All heavy atoms as a GROMACS GRO file, in nm:
protein
  595
    1MET      N    1   0.085  -0.118   0.000
    1MET     CA    2   0.000   0.000   0.000
    1MET      C    3   0.089   0.124   0.000
    1MET      O    4   0.186   0.132   0.071
    1MET     CB    5  -0.090  -0.004   0.124
    1MET     CG    6  -0.179   0.118   0.138
    1MET     SD    7  -0.279   0.105   0.286
    1MET     CE    8  -0.437   0.114   0.210
    2SER      N    9   0.049   0.221  -0.078
    2SER     CA   10   0.131   0.343  -0.085
    2SER      C   11   0.111   0.428   0.039
    2SER      O   12   0.006   0.430   0.099
    2SER     CB   13   0.094   0.423  -0.209
    2SER     OG   14  -0.033   0.480  -0.195
    3LYS      N   15   0.215   0.501   0.077
    3LYS     CA   16   0.209   0.588   0.194
    3LYS      C   17   0.108   0.699   0.176
    3LYS      O   18   0.047   0.743   0.271
    3LYS     CB   19   0.346   0.648   0.224
    3LYS     CG   20   0.440   0.550   0.285
    3LYS     CD   21   0.567   0.620   0.328
    3LYS     CE   22   0.661   0.522   0.394
    3LYS     NZ   23   0.782   0.586   0.440
    4LYS      N   24   0.088   0.746   0.052
    4LYS     CA   25  -0.002   0.858   0.032
    4LYS      C   26  -0.147   0.822   0.065
    4LYS      O   27  -0.228   0.908   0.087
    4LYS     CB   28   0.009   0.914  -0.110
    4LYS     CG   29  -0.037   0.822  -0.218
    4LYS     CD   30  -0.016   0.887  -0.352
    4LYS     CE   31  -0.055   0.790  -0.463
    4LYS     NZ   32  -0.026   0.842  -0.592
    5GLY      N   33  -0.179   0.693   0.069
    5GLY     CA   34  -0.315   0.651   0.102
    5GLY      C   35  -0.336   0.628   0.251
    5GLY      O   36  -0.445   0.599   0.294
    6LEU      N   37  -0.231   0.640   0.329
    6LEU     CA   38  -0.241   0.616   0.472
    6LEU      C   39  -0.264   0.746   0.548
    6LEU      O   40  -0.216   0.851   0.508
    6LEU     CB   41  -0.111   0.553   0.524
    6LEU     CG   42  -0.074   0.416   0.468
    6LEU    CD1   43   0.063   0.377   0.519
    6LEU    CD2   44  -0.176   0.312   0.507
    7CYS      N   45  -0.337   0.735   0.657
    7CYS     CA   46  -0.353   0.851   0.746
    7CYS      C   47  -0.249   0.837   0.856
    7CYS      O   48  -0.242   0.736   0.923
    7CYS     CB   49  -0.492   0.854   0.807
    7CYS     SG   50  -0.618   0.906   0.692
    8PHE      N   51  -0.168   0.938   0.870
    8PHE     CA   52  -0.067   0.936   0.973
    8PHE      C   53  -0.122   1.004   1.098
    8PHE      O   54  -0.197   1.100   1.087
    8PHE     CB   55   0.060   1.007   0.924
    8PHE     CG   56   0.122   0.937   0.808
    8PHE    CD1   57   0.100   0.981   0.678
    8PHE    CD2   58   0.200   0.824   0.828
    8PHE    CE1   59   0.156   0.914   0.571
    8PHE    CE2   60   0.256   0.758   0.721
    8PHE     CZ   61   0.235   0.802   0.592
    9PRO      N   62  -0.088   0.956   1.217
    9PRO     CA   63  -0.140   1.015   1.340
    9PRO      C   64  -0.117   1.165   1.345
    9PRO      O   65  -0.009   1.214   1.315
    9PRO     CB   66  -0.059   0.944   1.450
    9PRO     CG   67  -0.013   0.817   1.388
    9PRO     CD   68   0.007   0.849   1.242
   10GLY      N   69  -0.224   1.237   1.379
   10GLY     CA   70  -0.214   1.382   1.394
   10GLY      C   71  -0.216   1.459   1.263
   10GLY      O   72  -0.202   1.579   1.261
   11THR      N   73  -0.235   1.390   1.152
   11THR     CA   74  -0.237   1.455   1.022
   11THR      C   75  -0.370   1.428   0.954
   11THR      O   76  -0.405   1.314   0.930
   11THR     CB   77  -0.124   1.402   0.932
   11THR    OG1   78  -0.001   1.420   1.000
   11THR    CG2   79  -0.120   1.474   0.800
   12ARG      N   80  -0.442   1.535   0.924
   12ARG     CA   81  -0.566   1.519   0.850
   12ARG      C   82  -0.534   1.507   0.702
   12ARG      O   83  -0.439   1.570   0.654
   12ARG     CB   84  -0.657   1.640   0.873
   12ARG     CG   85  -0.704   1.649   1.017
   12ARG     CD   86  -0.778   1.776   1.039
   12ARG     NE   87  -0.695   1.886   0.990
   12ARG     CZ   88  -0.737   2.009   0.971
   12ARG    NH1   89  -0.859   2.041   0.996
   12ARG    NH2   90  -0.656   2.102   0.925
   13PRO      N   91  -0.612   1.426   0.627
   13PRO     CA   92  -0.582   1.409   0.485
   13PRO      C   93  -0.572   1.539   0.408
   13PRO      O   94  -0.482   1.556   0.325
   13PRO     CB   95  -0.699   1.324   0.435
   13PRO     CG   96  -0.745   1.251   0.555
   13PRO     CD   97  -0.722   1.346   0.670
   14ALA      N   98  -0.661   1.635   0.432
   14ALA     CA   99  -0.658   1.760   0.357
   14ALA      C  100  -0.532   1.841   0.386
   14ALA      O  101  -0.490   1.922   0.304
   14ALA     CB  102  -0.782   1.844   0.386
   15ASP      N  103  -0.472   1.819   0.502
   15ASP     CA  104  -0.347   1.889   0.532
   15ASP      C  105  -0.232   1.838   0.446
   15ASP      O  106  -0.130   1.904   0.436
   15ASP     CB  107  -0.309   1.872   0.680
   15ASP     CG  108  -0.402   1.949   0.772
   15ASP    OD1  109  -0.468   2.043   0.725
   15ASP    OD2  110  -0.408   1.914   0.891
   16ARG      N  111  -0.248   1.721   0.388
   16ARG     CA  112  -0.143   1.664   0.306
   16ARG      C  113  -0.159   1.700   0.158
   16ARG      O  114  -0.077   1.661   0.078
   16ARG     CB  115  -0.143   1.511   0.321
   16ARG     CG  116  -0.105   1.468   0.462
   16ARG     CD  117  -0.075   1.318   0.472
   16ARG     NE  118  -0.142   1.235   0.377
   16ARG     CZ  119  -0.248   1.158   0.403
   16ARG    NH1  120  -0.300   1.157   0.522
   16ARG    NH2  121  -0.300   1.082   0.310
   17LEU      N  122  -0.264   1.773   0.122
   17LEU     CA  123  -0.278   1.815  -0.017
   17LEU      C  124  -0.169   1.917  -0.050
   17LEU      O  125  -0.140   2.005   0.031
   17LEU     CB  126  -0.416   1.877  -0.043
   17LEU     CG  127  -0.538   1.786  -0.034
   17LEU    CD1  128  -0.664   1.864  -0.068
   17LEU    CD2  129  -0.524   1.665  -0.123
   18THR      N  130  -0.112   1.903  -0.165
   18THR     CA  131  -0.011   1.998  -0.208
   18THR      C  132  -0.079   2.130  -0.246
   18THR      O  133  -0.201   2.133  -0.267
   18THR     CB  134   0.064   1.945  -0.332
   18THR    OG1  135  -0.028   1.938  -0.441
   18THR    CG2  136   0.126   1.808  -0.306
   19PRO      N  137  -0.004   2.236  -0.256
   19PRO     CA  138  -0.064   2.363  -0.300
   19PRO      C  139  -0.134   2.350  -0.436
   19PRO      O  140  -0.241   2.408  -0.456
   19PRO     CB  141   0.055   2.459  -0.306
   19PRO     CG  142   0.149   2.406  -0.203
   19PRO     CD  143   0.136   2.255  -0.213
   20ALA      N  144  -0.077   2.273  -0.526
   20ALA     CA  145  -0.139   2.253  -0.658
   20ALA      C  146  -0.272   2.178  -0.644
   20ALA      O  147  -0.370   2.211  -0.712
   20ALA     CB  148  -0.045   2.177  -0.749
   21GLU      N  149  -0.276   2.079  -0.556
   21GLU     CA  150  -0.400   2.004  -0.533
   21GLU      C  151  -0.504   2.092  -0.465
   21GLU      O  152  -0.623   2.084  -0.498
   21GLU     CB  153  -0.371   1.879  -0.449
   21GLU     CG  154  -0.289   1.775  -0.523
   21GLU     CD  155  -0.226   1.671  -0.434
   21GLU    OE1  156  -0.231   1.685  -0.309
   21GLU    OE2  157  -0.172   1.574  -0.489
   22GLU      N  158  -0.462   2.177  -0.373
   22GLU     CA  159  -0.553   2.272  -0.308
   22GLU      C  160  -0.614   2.365  -0.412
   22GLU      O  161  -0.734   2.394  -0.408
   22GLU     CB  162  -0.480   2.354  -0.202
   22GLU     CG  163  -0.453   2.280  -0.074
   22GLU     CD  164  -0.577   2.263   0.013
   22GLU    OE1  165  -0.676   2.337  -0.003
   22GLU    OE2  166  -0.574   2.173   0.098
   23GLN      N  167  -0.532   2.411  -0.506
   23GLN     CA  168  -0.580   2.500  -0.611
   23GLN      C  169  -0.687   2.430  -0.696
   23GLN      O  170  -0.791   2.488  -0.726
   23GLN     CB  171  -0.462   2.544  -0.698
   23GLN     CG  172  -0.496   2.648  -0.800
   23GLN     CD  173  -0.373   2.692  -0.877
   23GLN    OE1  174  -0.284   2.612  -0.905
   23GLN    NE2  175  -0.368   2.820  -0.911
   24VAL      N  176  -0.662   2.306  -0.730
   24VAL     CA  177  -0.759   2.228  -0.808
   24VAL      C  178  -0.888   2.211  -0.728
   24VAL      O  179  -0.998   2.228  -0.782
   24VAL     CB  180  -0.700   2.090  -0.847
   24VAL    CG1  181  -0.807   1.996  -0.899
   24VAL    CG2  182  -0.589   2.108  -0.950
   25MET      N  183  -0.876   2.183  -0.599
   25MET     CA  184  -0.996   2.164  -0.517
   25MET      C  185  -1.075   2.294  -0.502
   25MET      O  186  -1.198   2.291  -0.502
   25MET     CB  187  -0.959   2.108  -0.379
   25MET     CG  188  -0.917   1.962  -0.382
   25MET     SD  189  -1.036   1.853  -0.462
   25MET     CE  190  -1.184   1.883  -0.367
   26CYS      N  191  -1.008   2.407  -0.492
   26CYS     CA  192  -1.078   2.536  -0.484
   26CYS      C  193  -1.161   2.559  -0.610
   26CYS      O  194  -1.277   2.603  -0.602
   26CYS     CB  195  -0.978   2.650  -0.466
   26CYS     SG  196  -0.911   2.664  -0.300
   27LEU      N  197  -1.103   2.529  -0.724
   27LEU     CA  198  -1.175   2.548  -0.851
   27LEU      C  199  -1.289   2.448  -0.865
   27LEU      O  200  -1.399   2.484  -0.909
   27LEU     CB  201  -1.078   2.538  -0.968
   27LEU     CG  202  -0.971   2.647  -0.973
   27LEU    CD1  203  -0.870   2.618  -1.084
   27LEU    CD2  204  -1.033   2.784  -0.990
   28ALA      N  205  -1.265   2.324  -0.824
   28ALA     CA  206  -1.370   2.222  -0.830
   28ALA      C  207  -1.485   2.257  -0.736
   28ALA      O  208  -1.602   2.243  -0.771
   28ALA     CB  209  -1.313   2.084  -0.795
   29ALA      N  210  -1.451   2.306  -0.618
   29ALA     CA  211  -1.554   2.346  -0.521
   29ALA      C  212  -1.635   2.464  -0.574
   29ALA      O  213  -1.751   2.482  -0.536
   29ALA     CB  214  -1.491   2.380  -0.387
   30GLY      N  215  -1.575   2.544  -0.662
   30GLY     CA  216  -1.644   2.656  -0.724
   30GLY      C  217  -1.734   2.614  -0.839
   30GLY      O  218  -1.798   2.698  -0.902
   31GLY      N  219  -1.735   2.485  -0.870
   31GLY     CA  220  -1.825   2.433  -0.972
   31GLY      C  221  -1.764   2.412  -1.109
   31GLY      O  222  -1.834   2.378  -1.204
   32MET      N  223  -1.634   2.428  -1.120
   32MET     CA  224  -1.569   2.409  -1.250
   32MET      C  225  -1.555   2.260  -1.282
   32MET      O  226  -1.536   2.177  -1.193
   32MET     CB  227  -1.430   2.472  -1.252
   32MET     CG  228  -1.430   2.622  -1.245
   32MET     SD  229  -1.262   2.688  -1.247
   32MET     CE  230  -1.263   2.768  -1.404
   33THR      N  231  -1.563   2.229  -1.411
   33THR     CA  232  -1.541   2.092  -1.457
   33THR      C  233  -1.391   2.068  -1.470
   33THR      O  234  -1.311   2.161  -1.465
   33THR     CB  235  -1.605   2.069  -1.596
   33THR    OG1  236  -1.538   2.151  -1.691
   33THR    CG2  237  -1.754   2.101  -1.594
   34ARG      N  238  -1.354   1.943  -1.493
   34ARG     CA  239  -1.213   1.910  -1.512
   34ARG      C  240  -1.154   1.988  -1.630
   34ARG      O  241  -1.043   2.039  -1.622
   34ARG     CB  242  -1.196   1.761  -1.536
   34ARG     CG  243  -1.224   1.677  -1.414
   34ARG     CD  244  -1.218   1.529  -1.448
   34ARG     NE  245  -1.268   1.449  -1.339
   34ARG     CZ  246  -1.202   1.349  -1.284
   34ARG    NH1  247  -1.084   1.316  -1.328
   34ARG    NH2  248  -1.253   1.282  -1.185
   35LYS      N  249  -1.227   1.994  -1.740
   35LYS     CA  250  -1.178   2.067  -1.858
   35LYS      C  251  -1.163   2.216  -1.829
   35LYS      O  252  -1.066   2.279  -1.872
   35LYS     CB  253  -1.271   2.044  -1.976
   35LYS     CG  254  -1.257   1.906  -2.037
   35LYS     CD  255  -1.328   1.899  -2.170
   35LYS     CE  256  -1.310   1.763  -2.233
   35LYS     NZ  257  -1.178   1.741  -2.284
   36GLU      N  258  -1.257   2.273  -1.755
   36GLU     CA  259  -1.249   2.414  -1.720
   36GLU      C  260  -1.130   2.441  -1.627
   36GLU      O  261  -1.062   2.542  -1.640
   36GLU     CB  262  -1.379   2.460  -1.654
   36GLU     CG  263  -1.496   2.466  -1.750
   36GLU     CD  264  -1.629   2.486  -1.681
   36GLU    OE1  265  -1.643   2.452  -1.561
   36GLU    OE2  266  -1.722   2.536  -1.748
   37ILE      N  267  -1.107   2.348  -1.534
   37ILE     CA  268  -0.993   2.362  -1.443
   37ILE      C  269  -0.863   2.356  -1.522
   37ILE      O  270  -0.773   2.438  -1.502
   37ILE     CB  271  -0.997   2.253  -1.333
   37ILE    CG1  272  -1.116   2.276  -1.240
   37ILE    CG2  273  -0.866   2.251  -1.253
   37ILE    CD1  274  -1.145   2.160  -1.146
   38ALA      N  275  -0.854   2.263  -1.615
   38ALA     CA  276  -0.734   2.251  -1.698
   38ALA      C  277  -0.710   2.380  -1.776
   38ALA      O  278  -0.597   2.430  -1.782
   38ALA     CB  279  -0.746   2.132  -1.793
   39ALA      N  280  -0.815   2.434  -1.834
   39ALA     CA  281  -0.801   2.558  -1.911
   39ALA      C  282  -0.762   2.675  -1.820
   39ALA      O  283  -0.674   2.755  -1.856
   39ALA     CB  284  -0.932   2.590  -1.984
   40ALA      N  285  -0.824   2.685  -1.704
   40ALA     CA  286  -0.795   2.795  -1.612
   40ALA      C  287  -0.651   2.792  -1.563
   40ALA      O  288  -0.590   2.897  -1.541
   40ALA     CB  289  -0.890   2.791  -1.493
   41LEU      N  290  -0.597   2.672  -1.546
   41LEU     CA  291  -0.460   2.658  -1.496
   41LEU      C  292  -0.358   2.638  -1.608
   41LEU      O  293  -0.239   2.619  -1.580
   41LEU     CB  294  -0.452   2.540  -1.398
   41LEU     CG  295  -0.540   2.551  -1.274
   41LEU    CD1  296  -0.529   2.425  -1.188
   41LEU    CD2  297  -0.504   2.675  -1.193
   42ALA      N  298  -0.405   2.642  -1.732
   42ALA     CA  299  -0.319   2.622  -1.849
   42ALA      C  300  -0.242   2.490  -1.840
   42ALA      O  301  -0.121   2.483  -1.863
   42ALA     CB  302  -0.223   2.739  -1.868
   43LEU      N  303  -0.317   2.383  -1.805
   43LEU     CA  304  -0.259   2.250  -1.793
   43LEU      C  305  -0.336   2.154  -1.883
   43LEU      O  306  -0.450   2.181  -1.922
   43LEU     CB  307  -0.267   2.200  -1.648
   43LEU     CG  308  -0.187   2.279  -1.546
   43LEU    CD1  309  -0.221   2.233  -1.406
   43LEU    CD2  310  -0.038   2.264  -1.572
   44ARG      N  311  -0.275   2.041  -1.913
   44ARG     CA  312  -0.341   1.939  -1.994
   44ARG      C  313  -0.450   1.871  -1.911
   44ARG      O  314  -0.440   1.861  -1.788
   44ARG     CB  315  -0.239   1.835  -2.040
   44ARG     CG  316  -0.138   1.891  -2.138
   44ARG     CD  317  -0.034   1.788  -2.182
   44ARG     NE  318  -0.090   1.656  -2.198
   44ARG     CZ  319  -0.029   1.544  -2.157
   44ARG    NH1  320   0.088   1.548  -2.098
   44ARG    NH2  321  -0.086   1.427  -2.176
   45ASP      N  322  -0.553   1.823  -1.980
   45ASP     CA  323  -0.661   1.750  -1.913
   45ASP      C  324  -0.606   1.631  -1.832
   45ASP      O  325  -0.650   1.604  -1.722
   45ASP     CB  326  -0.764   1.698  -2.013
   45ASP     CG  327  -0.845   1.807  -2.080
   45ASP    OD1  328  -0.836   1.925  -2.036
   45ASP    OD2  329  -0.919   1.776  -2.175
   46LYS      N  330  -0.507   1.564  -1.890
   46LYS     CA  331  -0.447   1.446  -1.825
   46LYS      C  332  -0.379   1.485  -1.694
   46LYS      O  333  -0.384   1.410  -1.596
   46LYS     CB  334  -0.347   1.379  -1.920
   46LYS     CG  335  -0.288   1.252  -1.867
   46LYS     CD  336  -0.392   1.144  -1.853
   46LYS     CE  337  -0.326   1.015  -1.808
   46LYS     NZ  338  -0.423   0.915  -1.769
   47THR      N  339  -0.319   1.602  -1.689
   47THR     CA  340  -0.254   1.649  -1.566
   47THR      C  341  -0.359   1.668  -1.457
   47THR      O  342  -0.338   1.627  -1.342
   47THR     CB  343  -0.179   1.781  -1.591
   47THR    OG1  344  -0.081   1.759  -1.693
   47THR    CG2  345  -0.112   1.832  -1.465
   48ILE      N  346  -0.471   1.727  -1.492
   48ILE     CA  347  -0.580   1.746  -1.395
   48ILE      C  348  -0.636   1.611  -1.352
   48ILE      O  349  -0.662   1.589  -1.234
   48ILE     CB  350  -0.690   1.837  -1.453
   48ILE    CG1  351  -0.633   1.976  -1.484
   48ILE    CG2  352  -0.810   1.845  -1.358
   48ILE    CD1  353  -0.568   2.047  -1.366
   49ASP      N  354  -0.654   1.519  -1.446
   49ASP     CA  355  -0.701   1.385  -1.411
   49ASP      C  356  -0.607   1.319  -1.311
   49ASP      O  357  -0.652   1.259  -1.213
   49ASP     CB  358  -0.712   1.296  -1.536
   49ASP     CG  359  -0.827   1.336  -1.626
   49ASP    OD1  360  -0.918   1.410  -1.580
   49ASP    OD2  361  -0.827   1.295  -1.744
   50ASN      N  362  -0.476   1.332  -1.333
   50ASN     CA  363  -0.378   1.273  -1.241
   50ASN      C  364  -0.384   1.338  -1.104
   50ASN      O  365  -0.373   1.271  -1.001
   50ASN     CB  366  -0.237   1.283  -1.298
   50ASN     CG  367  -0.215   1.188  -1.414
   50ASN    OD1  368  -0.284   1.087  -1.428
   50ASN    ND2  369  -0.120   1.221  -1.499
   51ARG      N  370  -0.402   1.470  -1.102
   51ARG     CA  371  -0.414   1.538  -0.972
   51ARG      C  372  -0.538   1.489  -0.898
   51ARG      O  373  -0.534   1.468  -0.777
   51ARG     CB  374  -0.419   1.690  -0.992
   51ARG     CG  375  -0.283   1.741  -1.032
   51ARG     CD  376  -0.260   1.884  -0.993
   51ARG     NE  377  -0.126   1.921  -1.038
   51ARG     CZ  378  -0.096   2.034  -1.095
   51ARG    NH1  379  -0.186   2.128  -1.109
   51ARG    NH2  380   0.027   2.059  -1.133
   52PHE      N  381  -0.647   1.472  -0.971
   52PHE     CA  382  -0.769   1.423  -0.905
   52PHE      C  383  -0.752   1.281  -0.853
   52PHE      O  384  -0.800   1.250  -0.744
   52PHE     CB  385  -0.891   1.432  -0.997
   52PHE     CG  386  -0.964   1.562  -0.985
   52PHE    CD1  387  -0.967   1.651  -1.089
   52PHE    CD2  388  -1.030   1.596  -0.867
   52PHE    CE1  389  -1.033   1.773  -1.078
   52PHE    CE2  390  -1.096   1.717  -0.855
   52PHE     CZ  391  -1.098   1.805  -0.960
   53LEU      N  392  -0.682   1.197  -0.924
   53LEU     CA  393  -0.658   1.061  -0.874
   53LEU      C  394  -0.585   1.065  -0.741
   53LEU      O  395  -0.618   0.991  -0.648
   53LEU     CB  396  -0.580   0.979  -0.977
   53LEU     CG  397  -0.657   0.939  -1.103
   53LEU    CD1  398  -0.564   0.867  -1.201
   53LEU    CD2  399  -0.776   0.852  -1.068
   54THR      N  400  -0.485   1.151  -0.731
   54THR     CA  401  -0.410   1.165  -0.607
   54THR      C  402  -0.499   1.222  -0.497
   54THR      O  403  -0.497   1.176  -0.382
   54THR     CB  404  -0.287   1.254  -0.628
   54THR    OG1  405  -0.208   1.199  -0.732
   54THR    CG2  406  -0.204   1.265  -0.502
   55ILE      N  407  -0.578   1.323  -0.531
   55ILE     CA  408  -0.670   1.385  -0.435
   55ILE      C  409  -0.772   1.281  -0.386
   55ILE      O  410  -0.800   1.272  -0.266
   55ILE     CB  411  -0.740   1.507  -0.497
   55ILE    CG1  412  -0.641   1.621  -0.519
   55ILE    CG2  413  -0.858   1.552  -0.411
   55ILE    CD1  414  -0.693   1.733  -0.608
   56PHE      N  415  -0.828   1.203  -0.479
   56PHE     CA  416  -0.926   1.100  -0.441
   56PHE      C  417  -0.864   1.003  -0.341
   56PHE      O  418  -0.928   0.966  -0.243
   56PHE     CB  419  -0.973   1.021  -0.563
   56PHE     CG  420  -1.056   1.098  -0.662
   56PHE    CD1  421  -1.086   1.043  -0.784
   56PHE    CD2  422  -1.105   1.225  -0.634
   56PHE    CE1  423  -1.163   1.111  -0.877
   56PHE    CE2  424  -1.181   1.295  -0.727
   56PHE     CZ  425  -1.211   1.236  -0.849
   57ASP      N  426  -0.741   0.965  -0.366
   57ASP     CA  427  -0.672   0.873  -0.275
   57ASP      C  428  -0.655   0.936  -0.137
   57ASP      O  429  -0.685   0.874  -0.035
   57ASP     CB  430  -0.537   0.834  -0.334
   57ASP     CG  431  -0.466   0.726  -0.254
   57ASP    OD1  432  -0.533   0.630  -0.210
   57ASP    OD2  433  -0.344   0.737  -0.236
   58LYS      N  434  -0.612   1.059  -0.134
   58LYS     CA  435  -0.588   1.127  -0.006
   58LYS      C  436  -0.716   1.153   0.072
   58LYS      O  437  -0.716   1.150   0.196
   58LYS     CB  438  -0.515   1.259  -0.030
   58LYS     CG  439  -0.371   1.241  -0.074
   58LYS     CD  440  -0.305   1.375  -0.099
   58LYS     CE  441  -0.160   1.360  -0.140
   58LYS     NZ  442  -0.095   1.491  -0.160
   59LEU      N  443  -0.826   1.181   0.001
   59LEU     CA  444  -0.952   1.213   0.068
   59LEU      C  445  -1.047   1.094   0.073
   59LEU      O  446  -1.162   1.109   0.118
   59LEU     CB  447  -1.021   1.331  -0.003
   59LEU     CG  448  -0.946   1.463  -0.002
   59LEU    CD1  449  -1.025   1.570  -0.075
   59LEU    CD2  450  -0.914   1.508   0.140
   60ALA      N  451  -1.002   0.979   0.029
   60ALA     CA  452  -1.085   0.858   0.026
   60ALA      C  453  -1.216   0.883  -0.048
   60ALA      O  454  -1.324   0.848  -0.002
   60ALA     CB  455  -1.110   0.806   0.168
   61ALA      N  456  -1.205   0.945  -0.165
   61ALA     CA  457  -1.321   0.977  -0.247
   61ALA      C  458  -1.316   0.897  -0.376
   61ALA      O  459  -1.211   0.853  -0.420
   61ALA     CB  460  -1.322   1.126  -0.279
   62ARG      N  461  -1.435   0.876  -0.436
   62ARG     CA  462  -1.443   0.803  -0.562
   62ARG      C  463  -1.486   0.890  -0.679
   62ARG      O  464  -1.491   0.843  -0.792
   62ARG     CB  465  -1.539   0.685  -0.547
   62ARG     CG  466  -1.485   0.578  -0.452
   62ARG     CD  467  -1.583   0.467  -0.436
   62ARG     NE  468  -1.692   0.518  -0.351
   62ARG     CZ  469  -1.806   0.457  -0.330
   62ARG    NH1  470  -1.832   0.344  -0.389
   62ARG    NH2  471  -1.897   0.510  -0.251
   63SER      N  472  -1.518   1.015  -0.651
   63SER     CA  473  -1.561   1.106  -0.758
   63SER      C  474  -1.524   1.249  -0.719
   63SER      O  475  -1.491   1.276  -0.604
   63SER     CB  476  -1.712   1.096  -0.778
   63SER     OG  477  -1.780   1.146  -0.664
   64MET      N  478  -1.537   1.338  -0.817
   64MET     CA  479  -1.507   1.478  -0.789
   64MET      C  480  -1.604   1.533  -0.685
   64MET      O  481  -1.564   1.605  -0.595
   64MET     CB  482  -1.514   1.562  -0.918
   64MET     CG  483  -1.464   1.703  -0.894
   64MET     SD  484  -1.471   1.823  -1.030
   64MET     CE  485  -1.453   1.731  -1.176
   65SER      N  486  -1.732   1.498  -0.695
   65SER     CA  487  -1.829   1.550  -0.599
   65SER      C  488  -1.800   1.499  -0.458
   65SER      O  489  -1.811   1.575  -0.361
   65SER     CB  490  -1.972   1.518  -0.641
   65SER     OG  491  -1.991   1.379  -0.653
   66GLU      N  492  -1.760   1.373  -0.445
   66GLU     CA  493  -1.723   1.321  -0.312
   66GLU      C  494  -1.599   1.392  -0.259
   66GLU      O  495  -1.590   1.422  -0.140
   66GLU     CB  496  -1.695   1.170  -0.318
   66GLU     CG  497  -1.817   1.084  -0.316
   66GLU     CD  498  -1.782   0.935  -0.310
   66GLU    OE1  499  -1.670   0.899  -0.267
   66GLU    OE2  500  -1.868   0.854  -0.347
   67ALA      N  501  -1.503   1.417  -0.346
   67ALA     CA  502  -1.381   1.485  -0.304
   67ALA      C  503  -1.412   1.627  -0.257
   67ALA      O  504  -1.361   1.672  -0.154
   67ALA     CB  505  -1.279   1.488  -0.418
   68VAL      N  506  -1.496   1.698  -0.331
   68VAL     CA  507  -1.534   1.834  -0.293
   68VAL      C  508  -1.606   1.833  -0.158
   68VAL      O  509  -1.576   1.914  -0.070
   68VAL     CB  510  -1.621   1.901  -0.402
   68VAL    CG1  511  -1.684   2.030  -0.350
   68VAL    CG2  512  -1.538   1.929  -0.526
   69GLU      N  513  -1.697   1.739  -0.140
   69GLU     CA  514  -1.770   1.728  -0.013
   69GLU      C  515  -1.674   1.701   0.103
   69GLU      O  516  -1.682   1.766   0.208
   69GLU     CB  517  -1.875   1.618  -0.023
   69GLU     CG  518  -1.963   1.606   0.098
   69GLU     CD  519  -2.069   1.499   0.083
   69GLU    OE1  520  -2.116   1.476  -0.030
   69GLU    OE2  521  -2.104   1.438   0.185
   70ALA      N  522  -1.582   1.606   0.084
   70ALA     CA  523  -1.485   1.573   0.189
   70ALA      C  524  -1.393   1.692   0.218
   70ALA      O  525  -1.364   1.723   0.334
   70ALA     CB  526  -1.403   1.450   0.148
   71TRP      N  527  -1.348   1.757   0.113
   71TRP     CA  528  -1.258   1.872   0.127
   71TRP      C  529  -1.327   1.985   0.202
   71TRP      O  530  -1.269   2.045   0.293
   71TRP     CB  531  -1.212   1.916  -0.012
   71TRP     CG  532  -1.117   2.030  -0.015
   71TRP    CD1  533  -0.983   2.026   0.012
   71TRP    CD2  534  -1.147   2.166  -0.048
   71TRP    NE1  535  -0.928   2.151  -0.003
   71TRP    CE2  536  -1.027   2.238  -0.041
   71TRP    CE3  537  -1.264   2.232  -0.084
   71TRP    CZ2  538  -1.021   2.375  -0.068
   71TRP    CZ3  539  -1.258   2.367  -0.112
   71TRP    CH2  540  -1.138   2.437  -0.103
   72ARG      N  541  -1.451   2.014   0.167
   72ARG     CA  542  -1.526   2.120   0.236
   72ARG      C  543  -1.547   2.084   0.384
   72ARG      O  544  -1.531   2.171   0.471
   72ARG     CB  545  -1.662   2.142   0.170
   72ARG     CG  546  -1.654   2.221   0.042
   72ARG     CD  547  -1.790   2.243  -0.017
   72ARG     NE  548  -1.784   2.328  -0.134
   72ARG     CZ  549  -1.872   2.327  -0.231
   72ARG    NH1  550  -1.975   2.246  -0.226
   72ARG    NH2  551  -1.858   2.410  -0.334
   73SER      N  552  -1.581   1.960   0.411
   73SER     CA  553  -1.602   1.917   0.550
   73SER      C  554  -1.474   1.933   0.632
   73SER      O  555  -1.479   1.980   0.746
   73SER     CB  556  -1.646   1.771   0.555
   73SER     OG  557  -1.773   1.757   0.497
   74LEU      N  558  -1.362   1.896   0.575
   74LEU     CA  559  -1.236   1.908   0.647
   74LEU      C  560  -1.198   2.055   0.668
   74LEU      O  561  -1.144   2.091   0.771
   74LEU     CB  562  -1.124   1.836   0.572
   74LEU     CG  563  -1.136   1.684   0.574
   74LEU    CD1  564  -1.041   1.622   0.473
   74LEU    CD2  565  -1.107   1.631   0.713
   75ARG      N  566  -1.227   2.139   0.572
   75ARG     CA  567  -1.198   2.282   0.583
   75ARG      C  568  -1.285   2.346   0.692
   75ARG      O  569  -1.240   2.431   0.767
   75ARG     CB  570  -1.219   2.354   0.450
   75ARG     CG  571  -1.115   2.322   0.349
   75ARG     CD  572  -0.983   2.386   0.388
   75ARG     NE  573  -0.874   2.317   0.325
   75ARG     CZ  574  -0.769   2.266   0.389
   75ARG    NH1  575  -0.758   2.274   0.517
   75ARG    NH2  576  -0.673   2.205   0.325
   76GLU      N  577  -1.411   2.305   0.698
   76GLU     CA  578  -1.502   2.360   0.799
   76GLU      C  579  -1.463   2.314   0.939
   76GLU      O  580  -1.481   2.389   1.035
   76GLU     CB  581  -1.646   2.317   0.769
   76GLU     CG  582  -1.704   2.384   0.647
   76GLU     CD  583  -1.838   2.327   0.604
   76GLU    OE1  584  -1.891   2.237   0.674
   76GLU    OE2  585  -1.889   2.370   0.500
   77ALA      N  586  -1.408   2.194   0.950
   77ALA     CA  587  -1.368   2.140   1.080
   77ALA      C  588  -1.239   2.204   1.130
   77ALA      O  589  -1.209   2.196   1.249
   77ALA     CB  590  -1.351   1.988   1.070
   78ALA      N  591  -1.164   2.266   1.041
   78ALA     CA  592  -1.034   2.323   1.081
   78ALA      C  593  -1.049   2.449   1.161
   78ALA      O  594  -1.142   2.517   1.164
   78ALA     CB  595  -0.952   2.352   0.956
   0.00000   0.00000   0.00000
């Protein structure tokens, strides 16, 4: 099992998101699609897809909507 999928004591999953992943989550939470996020950040669609895969793993989510919900909940709890 990869370390990025593990929760380490005293560390919340959202605290482990990189600044680039946080930026993607901010845009996704604002209602942007993957293609819109890629265009806004001047990145390839595949790059955004890869970022979401990592985010899904860190937040234990299976979709963008689940990831946004988990990310918002963790932000509100902080």
